[in-house]
Steps between C-alpha positions, in 0.01 A plus 500: 500500500524192718309297240739614228802390707344157549446470122864592432632244747283223353605593145866492603462157659340356186766657277781367715361147466523494122790297371573370152503121503688279251395138501769235517405298193788253524646632176769278354819608329493185285215559260307204366349421157148618418330309215184613318383249238202505263406207278174548306314415180606838354859499376558871560439462876741211558808618686709459814658791687779437749650762730660537840293598802519848649473625854159639598627860512719469188392736219758389243400319181496122528807310380415252225655154454569443128718188520266230635389184319122500466257252349142377543443123504182345364424245769317237291776472238813633671552742210708803598414844366806726516484866603771743386588837651407800284653840571204671333251367755750443784345158551521138385267404215432181300430460130175698439329191360535317833202528732309316772232242417184450708520197730881482494722549804825693471811539712717811500874431544755772580871422548737772619845477661460132586153548646177357359151636557170349384126559501201323342164604365199349323360669190128540576221557249397865460160640597282677242488874438175583320524876469659820627275806530545860610268765639555872566423618853489851647718592796361382832622480857816283505460432127665694217329592177586277207438175316468187716561154357319177582620150405243224446589132487447151634702295745374139473761343726428356845860522621829680437323833465777754551513797266684821427410785264773731373394838358696700243407860429649630173758217508606576859441233762316620809741364756440681828406303810126558443528369141550132592150383409479153656185296561401143585200296619476707817449811286196346333534373145146602402622858511699420187186380321304807609775735394823564690559875507854634505538793737670734254363816338637501146488808280408553136729335244666284766607160373450227759632143490390238750681174574326225699715228660388176665767422759613204702430549872864545601550785251171659610605479867838655415336800330246536782781513755686749281195729500482479880867599515447795266210626713703483821558863600806421709341663804567410859189281519544330162649150493867489396528470120589154379550342159215300341539123522707402197367243254861431395694234693870425538604166344877544524703752697459680830371837380137591574289615206201731458243531225221320318424300187170566319355240265180644357281559196463865402177645359549841338236759417554856375258794482529867411303771671291735281649830383221705650 
């Protein structure tokens, strides 16, 4: 009985020490603009989304900004490519025929309420995608049964090797924190030549679309920091969550700004899994 009493006392002491902790994240009442820009060689992907930031614990939908002036400037010529807000996409889009050209630098310009924000990017040449294959595998430990895809290609560049693969399954983007498939020189580019396997088990009749982006380093760093933020569990021993380092800068005005501007080629490949 004495041992049981000791156990109860210890359990009570541990229970009494538990306390719910809310981190002071320096949340601001004045929300700031968040800009997400994509400028590529595929007209359908070219758009700019602008919204207001939310507090870390805020679960409400983001508030969009539909009344900004947005354009992309071609640096070598000074030509301005206008973006107009479309209610259908809830974003700013240019004429579909407008697209980035390899070797050209571009500057994103956003004007809103007397403030001006800018960001630049260089349109890099794309790598080569030779083939996309699939292979059915039985269920194993830590691996589901299904069809696994490998992407084969070549990356002949000695610098600026920063890449992202986006995966769509039956027209739905895989967009959870583990779905940000980023790799660079440190990952080992020969893996791409030998076949880069995607860690998804697809099922019969699934339609899969892959998009390969070659990013500028600042956009790659932004996404890498975003992934680190998404994987932060908010626990007592985790570092306090903080925003990724913005690739957008303030040119006029005193409001901070968050977000990134991607200038990139896009290689697209689609496959369909067998029906048996």
